[in-house]
FIKOL-501067 format. One record per residue (C-alpha): residue in one letter; x, y, z; residue number from 1. Coordinates in pm, 1 decimal, padded with zeros to 6 digits. Example, Ala and Ser with C-alpha at 12.3 -4.5 7.8 and 13.67 -1.06 7.14 Angstrom:
<bavos>
r A; x 01230.0; y -00450.0; z 00780.0; k 1
r S; x 01367.0; y -00106.0; z 00714.0; k 2
</bavos>
This chain:
<bavos>
r M; x -04616.6; y -01000.6; z -01986.0; k 1
r D; x -04889.4; y -00683.6; z -01840.2; k 2
r Q; x -04817.6; y -00396.4; z -01851.3; k 3
r P; x -04852.8; y -00379.0; z -01449.9; k 4
r F; x -04556.3; y -00667.2; z -01369.7; k 5
r R; x -04355.4; y -00536.4; z -01638.0; k 6
r T; x -04328.6; y -00173.5; z -01461.0; k 7
r V; x -04257.8; y -00365.9; z -01124.8; k 8
r L; x -04005.2; y -00490.1; z -01283.6; k 9
r A; x -03885.1; y -00220.2; z -01390.1; k 10
r A; x -03871.3; y -00098.5; z -01064.5; k 11
r F; x -03685.7; y -00322.8; z -00891.7; k 12
r A; x -03402.1; y -00340.0; z -01223.5; k 13
r C; x -03372.0; y 00084.5; z -01123.4; k 14
r L; x -03275.7; y 00059.6; z -00741.4; k 15
r A; x -03101.7; y -00289.2; z -00813.5; k 16
r F; x -02861.0; y -00090.7; z -01026.1; k 17
r F; x -02849.9; y 00206.1; z -00762.9; k 18
r A; x -02763.6; y -00036.6; z -00480.4; k 19
r W; x -02564.6; y -00315.7; z -00655.9; k 20
r G; x -02391.6; y -00177.6; z -00973.3; k 21
r G; x -02355.2; y 00041.3; z -01319.4; k 22
r T; x -02185.4; y 00291.7; z -01262.6; k 23
r A; x -02127.5; y 00227.8; z -00876.0; k 24
r R; x -02138.5; y 00498.6; z -00678.1; k 25
r A; x -01881.2; y 00648.8; z -00501.7; k 26
r Q; x -01827.1; y 00519.0; z -00129.6; k 27
r S; x -01744.6; y 00780.4; z 00183.0; k 28
r P; x -01412.1; y 00825.6; z 00259.9; k 29
r D; x -01466.2; y 00707.5; z 00667.3; k 30
r F; x -01104.0; y 00568.0; z 00696.4; k 31
r D; x -00889.6; y 00662.6; z 01005.4; k 32
r F; x -00533.4; y 00691.0; z 00904.1; k 33
r Y; x -00334.8; y 00525.9; z 00611.9; k 34
r V; x -00073.0; y 00295.7; z 00626.8; k 35
r L; x 00233.4; y 00373.9; z 00373.0; k 36
r S; x 00368.1; y 00030.1; z 00349.6; k 37
r L; x 00751.5; y 00001.2; z 00218.2; k 38
r S; x 00896.3; y -00344.4; z 00028.6; k 39
r W; x 01188.9; y -00497.2; z 00089.6; k 40
r S; x 01216.2; y -00538.7; z -00265.6; k 41
r P; x 01501.6; y -00767.4; z -00236.6; k 42
r T; x 01322.5; y -00997.6; z -00018.4; k 43
r Y; x 01037.3; y -00992.5; z -00280.4; k 44
r C; x 01256.1; y -01058.2; z -00545.7; k 45
r A; x 01351.6; y -01394.8; z -00414.8; k 46
r T; x 01009.7; y -01525.9; z -00388.5; k 47
r Q; x 00853.3; y -01759.7; z -00654.1; k 48
r Q; x 00539.0; y -01409.1; z -00749.4; k 49
r G; x 00840.6; y -01166.0; z -00775.5; k 50
r G; x 01024.9; y -01385.9; z -01069.2; k 51
r R; x 00754.2; y -01321.8; z -01225.6; k 52
r S; x 00754.2; y -00921.1; z -01186.3; k 53
r S; x 01003.0; y -00851.0; z -01397.3; k 54
r Q; x 01004.7; y -00528.3; z -01450.7; k 55
r Q; x 01054.1; y -00415.4; z -01077.8; k 56
r C; x 01323.1; y -00766.2; z -01039.3; k 57
r D; x 01469.0; y -00841.7; z -01412.6; k 58
r G; x 01505.0; y -00458.9; z -01508.8; k 59
r G; x 01800.2; y -00402.6; z -01456.5; k 60
r E; x 01771.5; y -00102.4; z -01188.9; k 61
r R; x 01858.0; y -00224.3; z -00792.3; k 62
r Y; x 01582.6; y -00096.1; z -00599.6; k 63
r G; x 01589.8; y -00110.0; z -00191.5; k 64
r F; x 01252.6; y -00005.1; z -00017.8; k 65
r I; x 00985.4; y 00091.7; z -00298.7; k 66
r V; x 00590.5; y 00179.2; z -00214.4; k 67
r H; x 00393.9; y -00160.5; z -00197.1; k 68
r G; x 00071.7; y 00051.6; z -00178.8; k 69
r L; x -00084.2; y 00340.0; z 00083.7; k 70
r W; x -00344.5; y 00174.4; z 00250.6; k 71
r P; x -00691.2; y 00376.0; z 00420.6; k 72
r Q; x -00706.0; y 00171.4; z 00811.3; k 73
r Y; x -00946.7; y 00176.1; z 01044.4; k 74
r E; x -00842.5; y 00077.2; z 01380.0; k 75
r A; x -00894.1; y -00208.4; z 01391.1; k 76
r G; x -00953.0; y -00330.6; z 01041.7; k 77
r Y; x -00991.0; y -00217.2; z 00673.5; k 78
r P; x -01201.4; y -00149.3; z 00364.0; k 79
r E; x -01097.4; y -00299.7; z 00043.0; k 80
r F; x -01258.5; y -00279.6; z -00288.6; k 81
r C; x -01453.3; y -00036.9; z -00246.8; k 82
r R; x -01718.6; y 00089.9; z -00576.1; k 83
r N; x -01657.2; y 00381.0; z -00679.2; k 84
r R; x -01668.3; y 00649.4; z -01034.9; k 85
r E; x -01313.0; y 00578.0; z -01129.2; k 86
r P; x -01192.2; y 00337.3; z -01365.6; k 87
r Q; x -01134.2; y -00004.4; z -01222.4; k 88
r R; x -00724.0; y 00033.3; z -01459.7; k 89
r V; x -00503.6; y 00256.1; z -01407.5; k 90
r P; x -00347.3; y 00463.4; z -01796.6; k 91
r N; x 00050.9; y 00348.6; z -01854.1; k 92
r A; x 00089.4; y 00709.2; z -01892.5; k 93
r L; x -00056.1; y 00791.1; z -01505.7; k 94
r G; x 00132.8; y 00507.3; z -01290.4; k 95
r E; x 00448.5; y 00562.6; z -01476.0; k 96
r T; x 00510.5; y 00859.3; z -01328.0; k 97
r L; x 00497.8; y 00576.7; z -01022.1; k 98
r F; x 00808.4; y 00391.4; z -01171.2; k 99
r D; x 01083.0; y 00538.8; z -00977.5; k 100
r I; x 00926.2; y 00448.5; z -00659.9; k 101
r M; x 00660.2; y 00116.4; z -00748.7; k 102
r P; x 00807.0; y -00019.9; z -01065.2; k 103
r S; x 00602.4; y -00252.0; z -01160.5; k 104
r M; x 00209.8; y -00138.5; z -01362.2; k 105
r G; x 00036.6; y -00468.2; z -01188.4; k 106
r L; x 00135.2; y -00394.0; z -00855.9; k 107
r I; x 00027.1; y 00015.0; z -00925.9; k 108
r G; x -00356.0; y -00076.9; z -01078.7; k 109
r H; x -00369.8; y -00344.3; z -00829.6; k 110
r Q; x -00297.6; y -00066.0; z -00505.2; k 111
r W; x -00599.1; y 00091.8; z -00601.4; k 112
r R; x -00794.6; y -00113.5; z -00724.9; k 113
r K; x -00812.6; y -00294.3; z -00393.3; k 114
r H; x -00699.3; y 00032.4; z -00094.1; k 115
r G; x -00740.9; y 00366.5; z -00353.3; k 116
r S; x -01112.5; y 00269.8; z -00421.6; k 117
r C; x -01169.5; y 00267.6; z -00047.8; k 118
r T; x -01013.9; y 00671.2; z 00008.2; k 119
r G; x -01234.0; y 00864.2; z -00252.1; k 120
r L; x -00945.0; y 01030.0; z -00383.4; k 121
r S; x -00970.4; y 00987.3; z -00798.4; k 122
r Q; x -00674.6; y 00725.6; z -00951.7; k 123
r K; x -00474.1; y 01113.9; z -01003.5; k 124
r E; x -00512.5; y 01260.6; z -00652.8; k 125
r Y; x -00434.6; y 00886.1; z -00526.9; k 126
r L; x -00156.3; y 00863.4; z -00736.0; k 127
r A; x -00010.0; y 01157.6; z -00616.7; k 128
r E; x -00118.1; y 01052.9; z -00212.7; k 129
r T; x 00095.7; y 00821.5; z -00229.1; k 130
r R; x 00417.2; y 01025.6; z -00352.6; k 131
r K; x 00378.2; y 01265.7; z -00104.7; k 132
r A; x 00372.5; y 01017.5; z 00176.7; k 133
r Y; x 00660.5; y 00818.5; z 00030.5; k 134
r D; x 00835.6; y 01165.5; z -00000.1; k 135
r R; x 00731.8; y 01261.0; z 00378.2; k 136
r V; x 00982.0; y 00914.0; z 00531.8; k 137
r R; x 01328.4; y 00923.6; z 00536.2; k 138
r I; x 01477.7; y 00632.7; z 00489.0; k 139
r P; x 01719.0; y 00589.9; z 00736.7; k 140
r D; x 02101.4; y 00549.8; z 00580.8; k 141
r T; x 02188.0; y 00210.8; z 00709.9; k 142
r L; x 01879.2; y 00073.6; z 00562.5; k 143
r A; x 01846.3; y 00295.6; z 00224.2; k 144
r E; x 02236.0; y 00197.4; z 00089.4; k 145
r G; x 02162.6; y -00202.3; z 00049.3; k 146
r E; x 02512.9; y -00262.5; z 00015.4; k 147
r K; x 02574.1; y -00607.1; z 00213.3; k 148
r Q; x 02351.2; y -00807.2; z 00445.5; k 149
r L; x 02205.5; y -00734.7; z 00768.1; k 150
r T; x 02161.9; y -00879.4; z 01049.1; k 151
r L; x 01898.8; y -00684.4; z 01243.5; k 152
r S; x 01657.8; y -00711.7; z 01539.3; k 153
r T; x 01281.8; y -00595.3; z 01391.3; k 154
r A; x 01336.8; y -00311.0; z 01713.6; k 155
r Q; x 01664.0; y -00240.1; z 01534.5; k 156
r I; x 01462.5; y -00157.8; z 01202.9; k 157
r E; x 01199.7; y 00069.3; z 01388.2; k 158
r S; x 01413.0; y 00209.6; z 01578.6; k 159
r A; x 01673.6; y 00329.9; z 01295.5; k 160
r F; x 01334.0; y 00482.6; z 01146.5; k 161
r V; x 01211.9; y 00620.8; z 01479.1; k 162
r A; x 01588.3; y 00813.9; z 01438.1; k 163
r A; x 01535.8; y 00984.0; z 01034.9; k 164
r N; x 01158.9; y 01119.5; z 01124.1; k 165
r P; x 01089.0; y 01362.2; z 01346.6; k 166
r G; x 00775.8; y 01291.6; z 01511.0; k 167
r M; x 00731.4; y 00857.5; z 01410.9; k 168
r T; x 00708.0; y 00634.7; z 01704.4; k 169
r T; x 00828.6; y 00285.2; z 01784.0; k 170
r R; x 00413.6; y 00224.2; z 01848.6; k 171
r G; x 00326.1; y 00355.9; z 01507.0; k 172
r I; x 00583.4; y 00158.0; z 01316.1; k 173
r A; x 00581.2; y -00239.1; z 01224.6; k 174
r A; x 00816.4; y -00479.2; z 01008.1; k 175
r S; x 00719.5; y -00775.2; z 00855.6; k 176
r C; x 00918.7; y -01066.0; z 00772.1; k 177
r E; x 00919.3; y -01345.5; z 00515.2; k 178
r G; x 01071.9; y -01578.0; z 00678.7; k 179
r R; x 01386.0; y -01509.9; z 00810.8; k 180
r Q; x 01416.7; y -01204.6; z 00574.7; k 181
r L; x 01290.4; y -00878.2; z 00586.8; k 182
r E; x 01013.8; y -00797.5; z 00414.4; k 183
r E; x 00825.5; y -00456.4; z 00484.7; k 184
r V; x 00816.9; y -00167.6; z 00704.8; k 185
r R; x 00442.1; y 00021.1; z 00771.9; k 186
r I; x 00411.9; y 00323.8; z 00849.7; k 187
r C; x 00127.7; y 00437.7; z 01011.0; k 188
r L; x 00002.5; y 00784.3; z 00934.2; k 189
r T; x -00276.2; y 01046.2; z 00954.5; k 190
r K; x -00441.5; y 01196.0; z 00622.0; k 191
r D; x -00272.9; y 01466.2; z 00663.3; k 192
r L; x 00041.1; y 01302.0; z 00636.5; k 193
r Q; x 00164.5; y 01355.2; z 00937.0; k 194
r F; x 00265.8; y 01045.4; z 01197.6; k 195
r R; x 00056.2; y 00891.8; z 01424.1; k 196
r D; x 00029.8; y 00501.6; z 01650.3; k 197
r C; x -00147.4; y 00306.1; z 01574.6; k 198
r A; x -00151.2; y 00016.1; z 01835.1; k 199
r E; x -00315.0; y -00300.0; z 01569.5; k 200
r V; x -00112.4; y -00256.1; z 01309.1; k 201
r D; x 00233.4; y -00225.1; z 01555.5; k 202
r R; x 00088.7; y -00553.2; z 01673.3; k 203
r R; x 00131.2; y -00712.6; z 01399.4; k 204
r G; x 00522.9; y -00717.7; z 01304.3; k 205
r C; x 00800.2; y -00959.4; z 01289.8; k 206
r Q; x 00821.2; y -01076.7; z 01609.2; k 207
r R; x 01140.6; y -01293.9; z 01539.7; k 208
r S; x 01386.0; y -01182.3; z 01724.7; k 209
r Q; x 01628.3; y -01198.4; z 01427.4; k 210
r I; x 01592.2; y -01118.7; z 01066.6; k 211
r D; x 01780.7; y -01073.3; z 00771.9; k 212
r V; x 01824.2; y -00801.5; z 00533.8; k 213
r P; x 01905.2; y -00893.4; z 00176.5; k 214
r P; x 02147.3; y -00706.3; z -00068.7; k 215
r A; x 01995.1; y -00481.2; z -00302.9; k 216
r E; x 02181.5; y -00665.5; z -00610.1; k 217
</bavos>
């Protein structure tokens, strides 16, 4: 191979490295707002996937709402799996700080790779922001207890959150369902964690007139 051709190949390889990978360049956090997704653990643990999550579902703890994730969003759609300078894997010592509200290293790692990587934050900053977002929301007493089976409309669930959280409106929250059971409550927050409306998220809430809220066991 002659020298000029080698030079061209080297230059091309250099450009490809910076364009596609290596230690990937950080992606600008150009999203519009966050969604804090709170999963109703009893519904998840009754699924086949939940049955494989021993840390969350068979660890002896009685969970109601846990954090599914803190998701950066556009007004329509959302970014995911963004390139950044942080490692893919979340160290156990860092993830364990969230176990009281997010009791699974698998869940924490996946949420970092899919969503946290698009925030422009470091792993430590993203998990700290997740904690702050969770602390920002007060779980209504009727749902926080989880002592007995409830059957409620999505409007009742959303209204209970609105009543417990000044500044939240029913246009900024959506309850989702898994079949006939409560799956998640998704709450929209500004980048500085203030409640805000979010039309697309609100539209995608559960359409059933009533859903069951299984007890936390």
